N, C-alpha and C positions, 0 to 999 in steps of 0.2 A: 487425671492425676491431681493429687492434693497440691494446693498452692500456699506456701508460707509467705506472709507479707510482714516486713519489719516496720512496725508503727511506733517505736518507742523513743525516737530521738527528740531532742529539745528544739531543733530548728532555730538555732541562735542567729542565723543570718536572715531570718524572716520575722524579725522582732515585732513588726507592725501587727502580725497576726498570732505568732506562736507564744506571745505572752498570755494570751487568753484562750487559745485553742491549740491542740497538737497539730503539727504540720499536715498530717494526713487528712485532717478535717477542714483545711483551708479550701474554700470553694472555687470552682470554675463554673460560672453560671449559677444554677440552683443547687448543684451537688458537689460534695467534697471530692478532691482529687483521688482519694481512696476509692470512692464509689466508681469513678471513671475507670480506674485500674481493674477493679473487680469485675466490672461490666465487660471489659476487654477480655479477661480470662474466661469469663462465662460464655462469651461468644464462641470460643473455641472448644467449649464443652467441659472446661475445668471449673467446677462449681463447688468444690469443697475447700474452704478457706480456713487457714490457721493464722490468726492475727496476733503477732507478738507485741504486746502492749508494754508501755513504760510511762513516759511523761503524759499526764492527763489521760491515762487509759480509761478512767471513769467516764470521760466525755465520749470516747469511742463506743464504750458499752452502751451508754445512754442513747447514742445515735441509732444503734441497731435495735435496741429494746423498744424504742419509741419511733421506729421507722415510719415515715409518711410516704406512702406510694403515690400520692397525688401531686407532689411538689413539681416534678419535672415531666410528667406525662399529660397527654390530653385526657380529659375527664368527661364522662357522660353522667348527667344528673337525671335520674328517672323520677316519675311521679311518686311523691312520698319522700323524696330526698335521698334515695339510694344512689350512692356514688360508685362508679365503675371506672377505674383507670384503664387506659388503652393497653398498658402492659403491667405485669406484676413482677418487678425486678427480682425480689428475693424468694419467690414462690418455691423454686427448686434449688436454692442455695443452702448449703450447710456451713455455718460460720462458728468456729470455735475461738473464743476470746480468751487469751492466755496472758496473765501477768508475768512478765519476764524480767522485771526489775527496772528501777529508775535509771541507774547508771551503767547498765549492762551494754557491752558492745555487740556488734552484729553476730560475731562468733558465739558469744555467750547466749544470745537470744535463740540462735539456732539450736544450740545444745539443750536449751531449756524446753524445747518442743520436740526433742528427739523421739520420745515415746509416741507422739502423735503420728509420726511417719515411719515408725520402726518396721511396719509390715509392708512398706512400699519399696519396691526395687528402685524406682525412679520417682522423684517428686520435683516440683517447681518452687522457686523462691524469687522474691522481688523486693526491692526497696519500695517504700510506700509513697514516694514523692516524684515519680517520673512516669511519663506516658510515651507511647510509640505506636506506629502503625505496622510494627514488625509482623511478618508472616510466621506466626508462632508454630504452626504445624511443621513448616519447613525447618525451622530452627531445631525442634525436637527430633524430627526424623534424621537430620544430619548428625545430631549428637548421638543418637542411638546406634548409628552405623560405626561409631568409633569405640575404642576401649577406654575413653576418658572417664574419669570419676566425676568431674565437674566441668561445666561449660557456662559461658555467659556471652552476652551480646557485646561486641566491640563496636563503638561508635566514635565519630570524630567530634571534638569539642565544639560547642555551639556558642561559647561566650564571645560575642563580637567586640567586647571592650578590651580584650586581651590580645596581644600580638607576640609572636615568637621572633627571635632574632638569630642571625648567624654572624659570628665574630671571626675576624682574622687573627692571626698570631700576634699582630701588633695592637690588638684591643679595639680596632676600629670596626664599626658595624658594616657588614657586607650586604646584608639583606634583612628586611623586616616584612613579615607576613601576618595576616590575620590567622588566628588559630584554626579557623575552618579551611584555610588554604594550605595547610601542612599535611604531612603524612603521619601525623600523630593520632593515635587511637587510645581510647580510654575504656574502662569497664563501665558498660551501660546497664548492668544488672540483667534482669530477665534470665535468671539462672536455671539451669537444668542440672540436677544433682542425683547421683546414685547414692544409696544409703551407706556405701563404703566411705563416703566423705567423712563420716564421723571417726573413722579409724585414723584420719590425718589431723584430727583436732585435739587440742589440749585445753583444759580450763583456763579462762582468762585471755585466750588468744583472739585476735581480730581475724575474721575469716579470710579476708583477702591478703593478709600478710603471711604469717607463718604457715597455716594450712595450705594455702594456695601455692606458696613457694615450694613446699614439699611435693605437691602435685606437679609443678613445673619441672622439678628435678627428675621426676620419674616419667615425664612426658604424658601426664594424665590430665592436663588442663586444656580444654578446647575453647576456641573463640569463634563466634559467628559474626563475621564482618557485615555491618549493615549501614548503608548510606541513605536510607529513607528517613522518615520523620522520627525524631527522638528528642525529648526535651524534659529536663528536670526542673522542679520548682524549688530552687535553692535560695533565692533572694526575693525581696519585694518586687524588684524589677521583673523577675520571671513570672511572679503572680500577675502583674499588670499585663505582661505579654500574653499569658494564657487568657486573661479576661478579654483582651482585644480580639484575639483569634476567635473566641467563642461568640463575641458580639457580631463579628463579621461572617459567622457561619463557616469559618475555616477551622474545622476540627478533625484533622486526619486520623487522630487516635480513635475516633468513634467508628471503628470497623464494623460495628453492629448495625449501622444505619443503612 
């Protein structure tokens, strides 16, 4: 299946990096988070990517046009200086880099690449700033058994610095819990979409707002509840957390290892 990845946001809460590079190019170890995400999809056999570019899309183009296969893999140097990487990441990947506008929202970016997926009954879509060890095959299989038009992964919030509260009628706090200890679920991306999703979209609309609400009204929006590893790079603190996990060898999203 083709994979649409939304790469055009400004990343305003990641200022330490997004002032100079687009958020999908912020690194974890030697490689950008975008590479890790694409490597994840490729592991499951989905190697045709459509990248929806916006802010600093030129840098994302440059990254792939000048891709260095030796950065993160073991390298053999033969007599005469011939270099051979242990793996060739992009050898069988097809990547289409599509400018979808600087200020376009997610719905607009998806509409902008409609022609690239028009012949596909089902395709995949993802935000470009999150990673998971999600069993993708199971997610897709369960979606295909429904008559839903769209589906996404439902995850529990991971922000440890926020808490939920329960109030009594008198305004007094009855309970306070970390976000991760509640029964609250959020949209974790990793979307599976039938091409009919475009019938529910109108120009200018944000995908998860008006179009998804129309699908909800018709019982056509599915969610795959997942309690395994999922993490977004939303802030500088998230970036540091990813770096620490990588340094410790704790990289559950690297399902290809």
